[in-house]
BAMI-203279 format. One record per residue (C-alpha): residue in one letter; x, y, z. Coordinates in pm, 1 decimal, decimal comma. Example, Ala and Ser with C-alpha at 12.3 -4.5 7.8 and 13.67 -1.06 7.14 Angstrom:
BEGIN
- a:1230,0:-450,0:780,0 .
- s:1367,0:-106,0:714,0 .
END
This chain:
BEGIN
- m:18894,5:-4615,5:23759,2 .
- n:18576,0:-4502,4:23585,4 .
- p:18370,2:-4771,5:23413,1 .
- t:18350,5:-4762,3:23033,9 .
- n:18028,7:-4695,1:22846,6 .
- p:17947,5:-5066,8:22792,1 .
- e:17996,5:-5127,3:23162,9 .
- k:17765,7:-4835,5:23246,6 .
- k:17497,9:-4969,4:23015,2 .
- a:17525,3:-5315,4:23168,0 .
- y:17501,4:-5169,6:23516,7 .
- r:17194,9:-4965,2:23424,3 .
- s:17027,5:-5262,9:23257,0 .
- m:17082,0:-5471,9:23570,2 .
- r:16961,1:-5192,4:23793,9 .
- s:16660,8:-5075,0:23594,3 .
- p:16426,1:-5370,6:23670,8 .
- r:16483,9:-5321,6:24041,9 .
- a:16432,5:-4946,5:24011,0 .
- r:16112,7:-5001,0:23816,7 .
- a:15989,9:-5248,0:24078,0 .
- i:16060,1:-4996,4:24353,4 .
- r:15875,4:-4721,7:24166,3 .
- v:15578,2:-4951,7:24106,7 .
- a:15572,3:-5053,6:24473,6 .
- e:15583,8:-4688,6:24584,1 .
- r:15300,8:-4599,5:24348,9 .
- v:15090,7:-4894,8:24462,4 .
- g:15153,0:-4800,3:24824,1 .
- l:15051,7:-4440,0:24753,6 .
- y:14730,0:-4543,5:24579,3 .
- a:14649,9:-4789,0:24858,3 .
- a:14695,4:-4515,2:25119,3 .
- v:14474,9:-4276,2:24920,9 .
- i:14204,8:-4541,5:24882,2 .
- l:14219,3:-4621,0:25253,7 .
- v:14177,1:-4254,1:25345,1 .
- l:13887,1:-4217,3:25100,1 .
- v:13717,0:-4525,1:25243,2 .
- v:13753,1:-4401,5:25600,8 .
- v:13624,9:-4054,0:25507,4 .
- l:13352,1:-4138,9:25257,4 .
- i:13184,8:-4445,7:25407,8 .
- p:13032,1:-4258,3:25705,2 .
- y:12915,8:-3979,2:25473,4 .
- l:12765,8:-4223,8:25222,8 .
- w:12589,9:-4406,5:25507,3 .
- m:12447,5:-4072,8:25620,1 .
- v:12321,2:-4007,3:25266,1 .
- s:12160,8:-4351,2:25259,9 .
- g:12000,1:-4299,4:25602,1 .
- s:11852,1:-3965,8:25497,0 .
- f:11629,5:-4150,8:25249,8 .
- k:11516,1:-4416,8:25499,5 .
- t:11223,3:-4408,8:25736,7 .
- s:11289,3:-4365,4:26105,8 .
- l:11130,2:-4704,3:26165,9 .
- e:11378,5:-4876,4:25935,6 .
- i:11677,3:-4714,0:26106,9 .
- q:11557,7:-4776,1:26461,9 .
- s:11450,0:-5137,1:26400,3 .
- a:11776,6:-5241,4:26232,3 .
- d:11915,8:-5561,1:26384,5 .
- i:12235,4:-5723,4:26260,7 .
- t:12123,7:-6061,7:26400,7 .
- d:11800,5:-6064,3:26199,9 .
- p:11850,6:-6103,5:25822,0 .
- n:11515,3:-5936,6:25754,7 .
- l:11613,9:-5627,6:25954,8 .
- a:11985,2:-5615,3:25877,4 .
- p:12112,8:-5263,8:25789,2 .
- r:12125,2:-5200,0:25415,7 .
- w:12290,0:-4938,7:25197,3 .
- i:11983,4:-4920,6:24974,5 .
- p:11671,9:-4817,5:25173,8 .
- r:11393,6:-5074,1:25194,8 .
- t:11142,7:-4790,3:25182,7 .
- f:11274,5:-4491,3:24986,1 .
- t:11129,5:-4161,7:25112,5 .
- l:11186,8:-3788,3:25073,8 .
- d:10983,9:-3701,1:25383,3 .
- n:11299,5:-3640,1:25585,1 .
- y:11390,5:-3352,3:25353,6 .
- r:11033,2:-3222,5:25326,6 .
- n:10993,9:-3212,3:25706,0 .
- v:11348,8:-3110,4:25792,6 .
- n:11237,3:-2772,2:25928,8 .
- r:10920,5:-2885,1:26105,7 .
- t:11045,3:-3075,1:26408,3 .
- v:11361,1:-2863,9:26443,4 .
- r:11409,4:-2507,6:26314,4 .
- i:11720,0:-2618,7:26130,0 .
- m:11684,1:-2365,7:25846,8 .
- d:11681,5:-2080,8:26099,8 .
- y:11996,6:-2223,7:26252,1 .
- f:12134,5:-2257,9:25899,3 .
- r:12079,4:-1884,5:25844,7 .
- n:12246,8:-1803,2:26176,9 .
- s:12550,2:-2012,5:26085,2 .
- m:12577,0:-1844,8:25745,9 .
- i:12570,2:-1497,0:25901,4 .
- i:12826,3:-1587,1:26167,0 .
- s:13057,8:-1782,3:25934,3 .
- v:13055,5:-1521,5:25656,9 .
- g:13102,9:-1242,3:25912,1 .
- t:13396,7:-1426,4:26067,1 .
- m:13551,3:-1485,8:25725,7 .
- v:13520,1:-1120,0:25620,3 .
- l:13653,3:-979,0:25949,0 .
- c:13935,7:-1232,4:25962,8 .
- l:14040,6:-1158,4:25603,7 .
- a:14031,0:-781,5:25653,0 .
- l:14252,5:-791,1:25962,3 .
- s:14486,5:-1072,1:25860,6 .
- i:14562,5:-916,0:25520,0 .
- l:14670,8:-588,7:25680,5 .
- a:14861,7:-754,4:25963,8 .
- g:15025,4:-1014,7:25740,6 .
- y:15138,1:-751,2:25490,6 .
- a:15281,3:-531,4:25766,1 .
- l:15476,4:-822,7:25913,9 .
- a:15609,4:-927,5:25573,5 .
- r:15711,7:-583,9:25446,1 .
- f:15793,0:-352,4:25737,7 .
- e:16027,6:-350,9:26034,7 .
- f:15893,4:-204,0:26356,8 .
- k:15954,6:-227,0:26727,5 .
- g:15800,0:-534,6:26888,0 .
- k:15765,4:-727,8:26563,0 .
- g:15954,7:-1031,4:26692,5 .
- p:15760,1:-1065,1:27020,0 .
- y:15433,8:-1012,6:26830,9 .
- v:15509,4:-1296,6:26588,1 .
- l:15615,5:-1514,4:26880,4 .
- s:15288,5:-1440,7:27060,1 .
- l:15096,1:-1549,5:26750,8 .
- l:15286,6:-1876,7:26747,4 .
- v:15232,7:-1932,2:27118,8 .
- t:14854,5:-1902,0:27081,6 .
- q:14857,0:-2216,9:26867,1 .
- m:14979,3:-2419,7:27165,8 .
- f:14664,8:-2382,4:27377,4 .
- p:14336,6:-2571,7:27327,8 .
- g:14029,1:-2357,2:27279,5 .
- i:13846,8:-2506,7:27577,3 .
- l:14081,3:-2316,0:27810,5 .
- f:13920,1:-1990,1:27694,2 .
- l:13557,3:-2099,0:27723,9 .
- i:13489,7:-1974,3:28078,1 .
- p:13708,5:-1659,4:28040,4 .
- y:13514,4:-1557,2:27728,9 .
- f:13183,0:-1609,5:27906,0 .
- i:13296,7:-1400,8:28204,4 .
- l:13434,9:-1133,9:27969,2 .
- f:13101,3:-1105,9:27788,5 .
- v:12918,2:-1073,1:28120,9 .
- y:13149,7:-794,3:28242,1 .
- i:13135,9:-608,6:27909,7 .
- n:12757,8:-610,3:27932,5 .
- k:12772,2:-495,9:28295,6 .
- w:13019,7:-211,7:28240,2 .
- t:12920,2:-85,9:27896,5 .
- g:12571,6:-221,9:27835,9 .
- i:12691,4:-387,9:27512,3 .
- q:12531,2:-727,8:27471,3 .
- l:12766,0:-985,7:27319,0 .
- k:12620,1:-1310,9:27448,5 .
- n:12343,5:-1446,7:27224,4 .
- t:12436,9:-1206,2:26942,6 .
- y:12591,7:-1248,7:26600,8 .
- q:12866,3:-995,7:26668,1 .
- g:12969,3:-1170,9:26989,5 .
- l:13026,3:-1503,0:26818,9 .
- i:13190,2:-1340,1:26516,0 .
- l:13442,4:-1166,0:26742,5 .
- t:13502,1:-1489,6:26932,6 .
- y:13567,7:-1698,8:26623,4 .
- s:13778,1:-1426,3:26462,9 .
- s:14003,0:-1414,5:26767,9 .
- f:14076,4:-1785,9:26724,4 .
- a:14120,2:-1776,7:26346,7 .
- l:14332,1:-1461,0:26328,9 .
- p:14668,6:-1588,5:26465,4 .
- f:14697,0:-1870,9:26213,6 .
- s:14557,0:-1652,3:25934,4 .
- i:14808,1:-1374,4:25999,8 .
- l:15099,9:-1616,5:26008,5 .
- m:14989,4:-1783,3:25688,7 .
- l:14941,0:-1459,4:25495,7 .
- r:15267,7:-1322,0:25634,0 .
- s:15449,1:-1618,2:25483,5 .
- f:15260,1:-1582,2:25158,3 .
- f:15328,7:-1209,0:25126,1 .
- a:15695,3:-1270,1:25210,6 .
- n:15723,1:-1493,7:24903,4 .
- i:15610,5:-1211,2:24674,5 .
- p:15917,2:-1014,4:24555,6 .
- r:15953,5:-668,5:24705,6 .
- e:16035,1:-534,6:24360,6 .
- i:15666,5:-558,4:24276,4 .
- d:15580,0:-318,0:24559,0 .
- e:15860,2:-85,2:24458,5 .
- q:15752,3:-81,9:24096,5 .
- a:15394,1:-4,6:24196,8 .
- q:15512,7:285,5:24413,6 .
- i:15728,7:417,3:24129,4 .
- d:15414,6:417,9:23916,4 .
- g:15244,1:637,9:24175,5 .
- c:15089,0:396,5:24427,1 .
- t:15114,6:445,9:24800,1 .
- p:15212,0:141,0:25010,4 .
- v:14842,7:85,1:25084,6 .
- g:14753,5:134,6:24717,5 .
- a:15021,0:-116,8:24615,8 .
- l:14871,9:-366,0:24859,2 .
- f:14516,4:-342,2:24727,0 .
- r:14594,7:-291,4:24357,7 .
- v:14889,9:-524,5:24306,5 .
- i:14970,1:-751,9:24601,0 .
- i:14620,9:-874,1:24688,1 .
- p:14544,0:-991,7:24330,3 .
- i:14871,3:-1186,0:24331,0 .
- a:14799,0:-1328,7:24676,6 .
- r:14451,3:-1456,7:24591,0 .
- p:14542,2:-1824,3:24652,0 .
- g:14659,7:-1752,7:25005,4 .
- i:14363,8:-1526,7:25075,6 .
- a:14124,9:-1794,8:24950,3 .
- a:14286,8:-2052,5:25178,8 .
- v:14255,3:-1823,5:25480,3 .
- g:13894,4:-1742,7:25394,5 .
- i:13785,5:-2105,1:25371,2 .
- y:13975,1:-2185,0:25690,3 .
- a:13791,3:-1913,3:25884,5 .
- f:13456,0:-2014,3:25734,0 .
- i:13487,7:-2385,3:25809,4 .
- m:13623,0:-2325,4:26158,6 .
- s:13324,4:-2110,3:26254,7 .
- w:13073,7:-2331,9:26069,9 .
- n:13176,0:-2651,1:26252,9 .
- e:13248,2:-2506,2:26598,3 .
- i:13012,7:-2631,5:26870,1 .
- l:13176,3:-2571,5:27208,3 .
- f:13158,2:-2190,5:27221,8 .
- a:12833,2:-2185,0:27024,1 .
- s:12662,4:-2401,0:27286,7 .
- l:12751,8:-2151,7:27561,8 .
- l:12748,6:-1810,5:27392,2 .
- t:12436,6:-1844,5:27175,2 .
- g:12069,6:-1856,0:27261,0 .
- r:11749,5:-1944,3:27085,2 .
- a:11778,2:-1650,3:26845,0 .
- t:12138,5:-1712,2:26734,9 .
- k:12182,2:-2087,9:26770,1 .
- t:12398,8:-2240,1:26496,4 .
- v:12345,3:-2562,8:26303,7 .
- a:12626,8:-2735,3:26492,5 .
- v:12423,2:-2696,9:26811,9 .
- g:12076,0:-2714,4:26654,1 .
- i:12132,0:-3060,4:26507,4 .
- l:12144,0:-3198,6:26861,2 .
- e:11775,0:-3107,8:26898,9 .
- y:11689,2:-3409,7:26685,0 .
- i:11779,5:-3619,3:26988,6 .
- t:11535,2:-3578,8:27277,4 .
- n:11444,5:-3777,4:27586,5 .
- q:11136,2:-3912,8:27413,7 .
- e:11268,1:-3979,9:27064,9 .
- a:11579,5:-3985,2:26851,6 .
- r:11491,0:-3875,3:26497,4 .
- w:11793,2:-4024,2:26323,8 .
- a:11654,5:-4003,9:25970,2 .
- g:11569,1:-3634,7:26009,9 .
- m:11910,6:-3567,3:26161,4 .
- m:12085,4:-3732,3:25867,0 .
- a:11884,5:-3524,7:25618,9 .
- a:11970,1:-3208,7:25813,5 .
- c:12340,0:-3302,6:25818,5 .
- i:12336,3:-3343,7:25439,7 .
- i:12179,1:-2999,3:25397,5 .
- v:12423,1:-2820,3:25629,5 .
- t:12727,7:-2971,5:25457,2 .
- i:12626,0:-2833,2:25117,6 .
- p:12764,5:-2475,9:25167,9 .
- v:13104,1:-2607,6:25276,0 .
- l:13121,0:-2852,4:24985,3 .
- v:13020,0:-2586,1:24733,4 .
- l:13262,5:-2327,6:24871,4 .
- f:13548,1:-2574,8:24888,9 .
- t:13481,1:-2701,5:24536,2 .
- l:13479,5:-2350,8:24391,7 .
- i:13812,6:-2244,7:24536,8 .
- q:13993,2:-2574,4:24603,4 .
- r:14264,1:-2490,0:24349,5 .
- h:14338,6:-2162,9:24529,4 .
- i:14341,3:-2341,7:24865,4 .
- v:14607,8:-2589,5:24755,4 .
- e:14820,0:-2315,9:24597,5 .
- g:14786,9:-2098,3:24906,9 .
- l:14876,3:-2372,9:25152,2 .
- v:15180,4:-2480,7:24952,4 .
- s:15305,1:-2128,6:24880,1 .
- g:15240,5:-2004,1:25232,6 .
- s:15441,0:-2286,6:25388,1 .
- v:15757,9:-2234,6:25183,6 .
- k:15899,6:-1933,2:25364,2 .
- g:15842,4:-1819,3:25719,6 .
END
C-alpha cells in the first residue's frame, strides 16, 4: 500500500536532517582532502621560495636545537643575490634554453604525429588496427628505465652505420621523448576524436573538404581541449625527465633537470642558488599550465569517456 501525501511529507521531514548531515559531512570531507593535498604539495614549494631569498650561510647553519638558528619561513637576511648570480656558478640559463628547445620540439612532433594517428584510429578501419592499439596499450606497462641501455646502444649503432649523431644532440633527445609520449598521446586523441560525431566529417566532405581537409579545418578546432592536454603532457614529461637526459646529453645539450645537480659539488652545496634556479625553471610550466588549464581539464574528461 502506497503512503499518502501526509505520510510522505512526514517521512521526508524525518529524513531530511539526516540527509543534510550526510551532505555536510561529505562536503567537509572533500574540503579536508583538498586542503591536505594542497598542504602536501605547496609547503615544499613555499619553503623553496623562502630559501631562494636566504643566504647560503643561513640555510647551512640552521639548527633545530638552537632557537637562534632555528629554520624560519621569513629569511633573517633577505637577499636577491641568489637570483642575480643564478647563471654565474652554474650555466643554468643555457640549460634552460636547451630544455625549452627539447620540450617544445617534443611537443610539436608529438602533436603532429598523434593527431594524424589518433584521427586514423578513430575514423578508419584498416588491417592491423586492433593489434596496433593493443601494442600502444602494452607500452604503458613497462617502466622507462628498461629502455635506457637499449636507446644508448641504438644511438651508438646509428652513428656507426650512418654517421648520424643522435647522442648529445637536440634531435636525439626529442626523438627519445616523443617515442615515450606518443603511445599515450595517440590513445588519448583517439578517444577524443571518437567522441566527435562522424556527421561533422561527412558534412565537411559534402561541402567540398577532403578527409584531410575536414581534419584540419573542422575536427582540430573542435578537438582543441584534447590537443592542449596532449601538448602540455608532452612538454612537462620532457621538461622534467632526468634519467635519459643524464645519459644522452652532453655539455652542449644538458637540460635543467640535470644541470640543477651541478649546484651540489664535493666542495660545496649551494642550496640557496639551487632553490632560486628551481623557482626560475618552474616558471614556464606554471605559465603554460595556467594559460591552458581549462582546455586540459576538458580534454582529460572528454578523452576518457569513450575508448
